[in-house]
N, C-alpha and C positions, 0 to 999 in steps of 0.2 A: 709431124714428128719433131720433138725439138735436138733428141739425142738419138735419132739414128732411124734407120729410111728401111724400106720393103720395095723391093725391087721384082716386076717378077717379067722376065723375058725369054726369049726362046732361043737356043743354041744348036748350031748346025753340029752334029758329032766329031768334025774335026776342030772344034772351036777348045778352050779350057780356057774354062771361069774365073779361074786365075786372071789372066791374061786380061779380059776381059773387066772383068772389076778393078784389076791395076792402071786401067785405060778408062774407065769413070772415075777414079779417084781420083785421079792424074787431073784431068779434062775438068773435074768441079773443082779441083783444091783451086787451079789456077785461074778459072773463073770466078771465083768466089773473091779472090784474095786482088783482080783485076777490077772488077765492079765497089772492090771496098765497101759492101754491103754489111763488117760484123767488124770494121773498125780495127781490127788486127788480123794479122796471118790466119788464113783457116785450116786446120789439117787431121785426117780421117783418124781412126783409129785404126792398129796395125791388126791385120788379121778379118776377115766376113765370114760368115758362116754361107753355106750354097746347097738346096736340096732342089732333087728334081719329083716333077709334079706329074702325072697322069694327066690325059687330057681329060678324062672322066672326072678330076676334081679342079679345074680349072676356074669355075664357077666359083665354087665354095673358097678355092685362092685369089679371087677377085674381090669377093668382098667382105673377107676378111683385112685385105687391104683398105680396102674402101671403108670399112669402117674401124681402122685401128684405132683412132683417137679415142673413142667412143669404151674400147675393147679395154685402150694399154687405163684409162680409168678406174678401169675395176680390177686389174691385175698388172705389177711392172714390166717391164721388160724384160729384163735382165731377171727375172723368176719364172715367166711363163716359157721364157726359152731355154731356159737350167731345167724345169718339165719337162719339157718336150725332148731335148735328148736323151731324159733318162728314160721317158715313155718309150722310145723306139730303140734303147737300147747301144745308144751311141757314143762312143768314149769321147769323153775331154778332158783338158788341163785347165783347171781353173787360172791358172796365171795367160790364159788368151779367152777369155770369156769378155764377152762386153762388160766395158764400167762405166756404171751409172753416172754421168754428167752429176757434178755437184754445186 
C-alpha cells in the first residue's frame, strides 16, 4: 500500500516489538534513501500499531494482508484502524493515530 504496511512477524518472548520496529524503520529508511527511489528523503510517521495474533488466526491474518489492496478500496485504512481499536476497547489518543497521506 502506498500509505501503510502490514507486517506479520514472529517474536521471541525476550524481544520488544518497539526495538524490532525501530530497526525495520531505520533500515528501510536508509535503504530508500540510498536507492534514491523517491527523489527525496524517506521517513516513517512516528509510532506504530502492534497486535498479537493466536496461531489459530494466522491464516486469516495472512489472507487479510494478501488482499489488503482490495480490502482498502472498500474502507480507508484510517477508518478501519480506529474501528478496530474501538471494537476491541483499546484506548488511543487521536494525536498518535495514522495520518492519511495527502
